[in-house]
C-alpha positions as CSV (number, residue, x, y, z in Angstrom):
1,M,31.1,14.7,-9.6
2,D,29.4,12.3,-7.1
3,V,26.3,10.2,-7.9
4,F,25.0,11.1,-4.4
5,D,25.4,15.0,-5.2
6,K,21.7,15.2,-6.2
7,C,20.8,13.6,-2.8
8,T,22.3,16.2,-0.8
9,E,21.0,19.1,-3.1
10,Y,17.4,17.9,-2.8
11,D,15.7,20.1,-0.1
12,R,12.0,19.8,-0.8
13,S,11.2,17.4,2.0
14,S,13.5,19.2,4.5
15,L,11.8,22.6,3.6
16,I,8.4,21.0,4.5
17,R,9.5,19.3,7.6
18,E,11.0,22.9,8.7
19,A,7.6,24.5,7.8
20,G,5.9,22.0,10.1
21,V,3.6,20.9,7.4
22,Y,5.2,17.4,6.4
23,T,2.4,15.0,6.0
24,Y,4.0,12.2,4.0
25,Y,4.7,8.5,5.3
26,R,2.4,9.0,8.2
27,T,2.1,6.1,10.2
28,I,-1.2,4.4,10.8
29,T,-1.8,2.0,13.6
30,S,-5.1,0.6,12.8
31,A,-7.0,-1.0,9.7
32,Q,-7.7,1.2,6.6
33,G,-11.4,1.9,7.7
34,P,-13.5,5.0,7.6
35,V,-11.7,6.1,10.8
36,V,-8.0,5.3,11.3
37,S,-5.6,5.9,14.2
38,H,-2.6,8.1,13.9
39,E,-0.3,9.1,16.7
40,G,-2.9,8.1,19.3
41,R,-5.8,10.1,17.6
42,D,-8.6,9.0,15.6
43,L,-8.9,10.6,12.2
44,V,-11.8,10.2,9.6
45,M,-10.1,8.7,6.6
46,L,-10.6,10.7,3.5
47,G,-7.3,9.6,1.8
48,S,-7.8,5.7,1.2
49,N,-8.6,4.0,-2.1
50,N,-10.5,1.1,-0.2
51,Y,-13.6,2.2,-2.2
52,L,-15.8,-0.6,-1.1
53,G,-14.4,-1.0,2.4
54,L,-13.5,-4.7,1.8
55,T,-10.1,-4.5,3.5
56,C,-11.8,-5.1,6.8
57,H,-14.5,-7.6,5.6
58,P,-14.4,-10.6,7.8
59,E,-14.7,-13.0,4.7
60,V,-11.7,-11.4,3.1
61,K,-9.7,-11.8,6.2
62,D,-10.8,-15.4,6.8
63,A,-9.7,-16.3,3.2
64,A,-6.3,-14.7,3.5
65,A,-5.9,-16.6,7.0
66,M,-6.9,-19.8,5.4
67,A,-4.4,-19.4,2.5
68,L,-1.6,-18.4,5.1
69,A,-2.3,-21.5,7.0
70,L,-2.3,-23.9,4.0
71,Y,0.3,-22.3,1.8
72,G,2.6,-20.4,4.1
73,T,3.7,-16.8,3.7
74,G,5.2,-16.9,0.2
75,C,5.9,-18.8,-3.1
76,A,9.5,-18.7,-2.9
77,G,10.0,-18.1,-6.7
78,S,8.7,-16.6,-9.8
79,R,5.3,-17.7,-11.4
80,L,7.4,-18.8,-14.6
81,L,9.2,-21.3,-12.5
82,N,8.1,-22.7,-9.2
83,G,5.8,-19.9,-7.8
84,T,2.6,-20.6,-9.5
85,L,-0.1,-22.1,-7.2
86,D,-3.6,-23.4,-7.9
87,L,-4.8,-20.0,-6.2
88,H,-3.1,-17.9,-8.9
89,A,-4.6,-19.8,-11.8
90,A,-8.1,-19.9,-10.3
91,L,-8.0,-16.0,-9.7
92,E,-6.9,-15.5,-13.3
93,Q,-9.8,-17.5,-14.6
94,K,-12.3,-15.8,-12.3
95,L,-10.9,-12.3,-13.4
96,A,-11.2,-13.3,-17.1
97,E,-14.8,-14.7,-16.6
98,F,-15.9,-11.5,-14.7
99,L,-14.5,-9.1,-17.5
100,N,-15.6,-11.4,-20.3
101,R,-12.1,-11.9,-21.6
102,D,-10.2,-14.9,-22.8
103,A,-7.5,-14.6,-20.2
104,A,-6.0,-12.8,-17.4
105,L,-2.6,-12.6,-15.9
106,I,-1.7,-11.3,-12.4
107,F,1.4,-9.7,-11.1
108,A,2.6,-8.9,-7.8
109,T,1.7,-5.0,-7.8
110,G,-0.2,-2.9,-9.9
111,M,2.9,-0.8,-10.9
112,Q,4.4,-3.8,-12.1
113,V,1.6,-4.7,-14.5
114,N,2.0,-1.4,-16.5
115,L,5.8,-1.6,-16.5
116,G,5.9,-5.1,-17.7
117,V,3.0,-5.2,-20.1
118,L,3.9,-1.9,-21.9
119,S,7.7,-2.5,-22.0
120,C,7.3,-5.9,-23.7
121,L,4.5,-4.9,-26.1
122,L,6.1,-1.6,-27.4
123,G,8.8,-2.7,-29.8
124,R,11.0,-0.6,-32.2
125,S,8.3,-0.3,-34.8
126,D,5.5,0.6,-32.4
127,L,4.0,4.0,-31.1
128,A,2.3,4.7,-27.9
129,F,-0.2,7.6,-27.3
130,L,-0.6,8.6,-23.9
131,D,-2.9,11.0,-22.0
132,S,-0.9,13.7,-20.5
133,L,-2.3,12.9,-17.1
134,D,-1.7,9.1,-17.3
135,H,-0.4,7.5,-14.2
136,A,3.4,7.3,-13.7
137,S,3.5,3.6,-14.1
138,I,2.1,3.9,-17.6
139,I,4.8,6.7,-18.5
140,D,7.6,4.4,-17.0
141,G,6.3,1.4,-18.6
142,C,6.5,3.1,-22.3
143,R,9.9,4.4,-21.3
144,L,11.2,1.0,-20.7
145,G,10.0,-0.2,-24.2
146,F,11.7,0.4,-27.3
147,G,8.8,2.1,-29.0
148,R,8.2,5.9,-29.3
149,S,5.5,7.6,-27.0
150,Y,3.4,10.6,-27.7
151,K,1.4,12.5,-25.2
152,F,-1.9,14.3,-26.0
153,R,-3.6,16.9,-24.0
154,H,-5.7,15.6,-21.2
155,N,-9.0,14.1,-22.5
156,D,-8.5,16.1,-25.6
157,T,-9.4,13.7,-28.5
158,Q,-8.9,16.3,-31.3
159,D,-5.3,16.5,-30.1
160,L,-5.0,12.7,-30.1
161,E,-6.6,12.6,-33.5
162,K,-4.0,15.1,-34.9
163,K,-1.1,13.0,-33.5
164,L,-2.6,9.9,-35.0
165,Q,-2.8,11.6,-38.4
166,E,0.7,12.6,-38.1
167,A,1.9,9.2,-37.2
168,D,3.5,6.7,-39.8
169,P,0.7,4.5,-40.8
170,E,2.9,1.6,-41.0
171,K,3.8,1.4,-37.5
172,G,1.9,-0.4,-34.7
173,K,-0.1,1.9,-32.6
174,L,-1.3,1.5,-28.9
175,V,-3.3,4.2,-27.1
176,V,-3.2,3.9,-23.2
177,V,-5.5,5.8,-20.9
178,D,-6.4,5.8,-17.4
179,G,-10.1,4.8,-17.1
180,V,-10.3,7.0,-13.9
181,F,-7.7,9.6,-13.5
182,S,-6.5,9.2,-10.0
183,M,-5.8,12.8,-9.1
184,E,-8.7,14.7,-10.7
185,G,-11.2,11.9,-10.6
186,D,-12.5,12.4,-14.1
187,L,-13.0,9.6,-16.7
188,A,-11.3,9.0,-19.9
189,D,-13.3,10.1,-23.0
190,L,-13.7,6.4,-24.0
191,P,-16.6,7.0,-26.4
192,N,-14.6,9.4,-28.5
193,I,-11.4,7.4,-28.2
194,V,-13.3,4.3,-29.5
195,A,-14.7,6.2,-32.5
196,L,-11.0,7.3,-33.3
197,K,-9.9,3.5,-32.8
198,R,-12.5,2.5,-35.5
199,R,-11.0,5.0,-37.9
200,F,-7.3,4.4,-37.2
201,G,-7.2,0.7,-36.2
202,F,-4.8,1.2,-33.1
203,R,-5.2,-1.0,-30.0
204,L,-6.5,0.4,-26.7
205,M,-5.4,-0.3,-23.3
206,V,-7.3,1.1,-20.3
207,D,-5.7,1.2,-16.8
208,D,-8.7,0.8,-14.7
209,A,-7.2,0.8,-11.2
210,H,-9.8,3.1,-9.8
211,G,-12.7,2.0,-12.0
212,L,-12.8,-1.6,-11.2
213,G,-15.6,-2.5,-8.6
214,V,-16.8,1.2,-8.7
215,F,-18.3,1.8,-12.2
216,G,-20.7,-0.3,-14.4
217,E,-23.7,-2.0,-13.5
218,Y,-21.7,-5.1,-12.6
219,G,-18.6,-3.3,-11.3
220,R,-16.5,-4.2,-14.3
221,G,-15.1,-0.7,-14.7
222,T,-15.3,2.4,-17.0
223,A,-15.7,0.4,-20.4
224,E,-18.8,-1.3,-18.9
225,H,-19.9,2.3,-17.7
226,F,-19.8,3.5,-21.2
227,G,-21.1,0.2,-22.8
228,L,-17.7,-0.3,-24.6
229,D,-16.5,-3.6,-23.1
230,H,-15.6,-5.2,-26.3
231,E,-14.0,-2.2,-27.7
232,V,-10.9,-2.1,-25.1
233,D,-8.3,-4.7,-26.1
234,L,-6.4,-4.7,-22.8
235,V,-7.9,-4.1,-19.3
236,M,-5.4,-3.4,-16.4
237,G,-6.6,-3.4,-12.8
238,T,-5.2,-3.6,-9.3
239,F,-6.0,-5.4,-6.1
240,S,-5.1,-2.5,-3.9
241,K,-8.2,-0.3,-4.5
242,S,-11.5,-2.1,-4.4
243,L,-10.1,-5.6,-4.2
244,A,-8.7,-5.0,-0.8
245,T,-5.1,-6.3,-1.0
246,V,-2.0,-5.9,-3.1
247,G,-1.4,-7.0,-6.6
248,G,-2.6,-6.4,-10.1
249,F,-3.5,-7.9,-13.5
250,I,-4.0,-7.6,-17.1
251,A,-6.8,-9.1,-19.1
252,G,-7.5,-9.5,-22.7
253,D,-7.6,-11.9,-25.8
254,A,-5.7,-15.2,-25.4
255,A,-2.5,-14.4,-27.6
256,P,-1.5,-11.2,-26.2
257,I,-1.9,-12.3,-22.6
258,D,0.2,-15.4,-23.5
259,Y,2.8,-13.3,-25.1
260,I,3.0,-10.9,-22.0
261,K,3.1,-14.1,-19.7
262,H,6.2,-15.3,-21.5
263,T,7.9,-11.9,-22.2
264,A,7.1,-9.3,-19.5
265,R,10.3,-9.0,-17.5
266,A,8.4,-7.6,-14.4
267,E,6.3,-10.8,-14.3
268,I,9.0,-13.5,-15.2
269,F,11.6,-12.0,-12.9
270,S,9.5,-11.2,-9.9
271,A,8.3,-13.5,-7.0
272,A,4.7,-14.6,-7.3
273,P,2.2,-12.8,-5.5
274,P,1.8,-14.4,-1.9
275,P,-1.1,-16.7,-1.2
276,A,-2.8,-14.6,1.6
277,S,-3.0,-11.7,-1.0
278,V,-4.3,-13.9,-3.8
279,A,-7.0,-15.4,-1.6
280,A,-8.1,-11.9,-0.4
281,A,-8.4,-10.6,-4.0
282,T,-10.3,-13.8,-4.9
283,K,-12.9,-13.3,-2.1
284,A,-13.1,-9.5,-2.7
285,L,-13.9,-10.1,-6.4
286,E,-16.6,-12.5,-5.3
287,L,-18.0,-10.0,-2.9
288,V,-18.0,-7.3,-5.6
289,Q,-20.4,-9.4,-7.6
290,R,-22.4,-10.6,-4.6
291,E,-22.9,-7.3,-2.6
292,P,-23.8,-4.6,-5.4
293,E,-25.2,-2.6,-2.5
294,R,-21.7,-1.6,-1.5
295,R,-21.3,0.1,-4.9
296,K,-24.7,1.8,-4.3
297,Q,-23.7,3.1,-1.0
298,L,-20.3,4.4,-2.3
299,W,-22.0,6.5,-4.9
300,E,-24.6,7.9,-2.4
301,N,-21.6,9.0,-0.2
302,T,-19.7,10.4,-3.3
303,L,-22.8,12.4,-4.7
304,Y,-23.5,13.8,-1.2
305,M,-19.9,14.9,-0.6
306,K,-19.5,16.5,-4.2
307,H,-22.7,18.4,-3.8
308,E,-21.8,19.7,-0.2
309,L,-18.3,20.7,-1.2
310,R,-19.4,22.5,-4.2
311,G,-22.0,24.0,-2.2
312,L,-19.5,25.4,0.2
313,G,-17.7,27.0,-2.6
314,F,-14.8,24.7,-3.2
315,D,-13.4,24.0,-6.7
316,T,-13.8,20.2,-7.2
317,G,-12.8,20.2,-10.9
318,E,-14.3,17.8,-13.3
319,T,-14.5,14.7,-11.1
320,Q,-17.0,12.0,-12.1
321,S,-15.7,9.6,-9.6
322,P,-15.4,8.7,-5.7
323,V,-12.0,10.7,-6.2
324,I,-13.0,14.5,-5.4
325,P,-10.3,16.9,-5.5
326,V,-10.5,20.1,-3.5
327,V,-8.3,22.4,-5.7
328,V,-6.3,25.1,-3.7
329,G,-3.8,26.2,-6.4
330,D,-0.6,26.7,-4.5
331,D,1.6,23.8,-3.4
332,W,2.3,25.1,0.1
333,L,-1.2,25.9,0.6
334,A,-2.1,22.3,-0.1
335,Y,0.5,21.1,2.5
336,K,-0.9,23.8,5.0
337,M,-4.5,22.6,4.4
338,T,-3.6,18.9,4.8
339,K,-1.8,19.5,8.2
340,R,-4.7,21.7,9.6
341,L,-7.2,19.1,8.7
342,E,-5.2,16.4,10.4
343,E,-5.2,18.7,13.4
344,E,-9.0,18.9,13.1
345,G,-9.4,14.9,12.9
346,V,-9.5,14.5,9.0
347,F,-6.9,12.6,7.0
348,V,-6.5,13.7,3.3
349,N,-3.7,13.7,1.0
350,P,-1.8,16.6,-0.7
351,V,-1.3,16.6,-4.3
352,V,1.2,19.0,-5.7
353,S,3.2,19.7,-8.9
354,P,4.6,17.7,-10.9
355,A,1.8,15.1,-9.9
356,V,-0.5,17.8,-11.1
357,P,0.0,20.9,-13.3
358,E,1.8,23.9,-11.6
359,G,-0.8,26.2,-10.0
360,R,-3.1,23.3,-9.8
361,A,-2.2,21.8,-6.2
362,M,-5.0,20.1,-4.6
363,I,-6.4,18.0,-1.6
364,R,-7.2,14.7,-2.9
365,T,-10.3,13.3,-1.0
366,S,-11.7,9.8,-1.7
367,Y,-14.8,7.9,-0.3
368,M,-15.7,4.4,0.8
369,A,-18.9,2.6,1.0
370,T,-18.3,2.2,4.7
371,H,-18.3,5.9,5.6
372,E,-21.3,6.7,7.6
373,R,-23.1,10.2,7.3
374,E,-21.7,11.2,10.7
375,H,-18.1,10.5,9.2
376,L,-18.9,12.7,6.3
377,D,-20.4,15.5,8.1
378,F,-17.7,15.9,10.7
379,A,-15.3,15.9,7.8
380,L,-17.3,18.5,5.8
381,E,-17.3,20.8,9.1
382,A,-13.5,20.5,9.3
383,I,-13.0,21.3,5.6
384,A,-15.2,24.3,5.7
385,K,-13.5,25.5,8.7
386,V,-9.9,25.2,7.4
387,G,-11.0,26.3,4.0
388,R,-12.2,29.7,5.5
389,E,-9.2,30.1,7.7
390,L,-6.9,29.7,4.7
391,K,-9.0,32.0,2.5
392,I,-9.7,29.1,0.0
393,I,-13.5,29.9,0.5
394,S,-15.3,32.9,1.8
């Protein structure tokens, strides 16, 4: 038995390549704007999480450049030891203030936040309850901990209630949900989850990677959207969506954040986030607060596309966010549609099983504040053409 046997037996990627519909690891040779360059062609980008369009904002780029000039390219160590800069501490304070929390802690990536936080919090006497469509980083973070995990049906709080009733009342309990589910684009049912929290006394963590900067009057995310800021114990966010760079954070009360700070292996054994990324996230956070018109424009674009796609006859699921799926059903159909749209000048992402349930393959589209109406109309024309060609719509 060779540990590499599984590698030679794996054939999914080669089958997709042979069929001429491989659309992973596409190389982009431009900034992540509303139009990108791929293989010498301009494509309207409907596959980015750059919701507020801040990756190209001149102030964000200037902040990153200034940090690079002052601090260099990296921190040469972990936050715990020699890698903490005044930039890190300042951003943590600004995040805590923005979210009305005692403290925040930043990590090198959003994935590492969930791996680190969940693995250190979930001890042998603890239970985690996860939505069945939670992000992979949540699933993996719970696997790394010593606690036991239970999945409840997607957004089914009755199923969550049943599992809570069956659980040992003496064990610690943590419910972890995405604020915005990254594939379907729908929101966690926080009002009913919070009602259960008041009954069962569990702690609640919300991964708001796709909600931060997008939802709420001030862009604080899904908890603010529902008016439940103070009912969420831990808020997780990333910098790789609305905040224009790479990294992530956890925010909450002082005691759990201090515990995570000193016990999360993904934090204390990882190099500190580089200065340019931290400075970019800091400036982006400032712009989230200073330019609410970006959020307004994002929602105008989102509502326009959702209305038009549904009017064409596409199944867009239960989305409530700038993530709008176009459900096609079959995995191979998703690959074909993605490739055809690329040929027509539109960049989208195929989402197939097991990332979504079998038979629910989709084209994941997502929108930016910087999309102009001409970009959206061009994309709609292409999506309609390909949808009819592949008999997804009539």
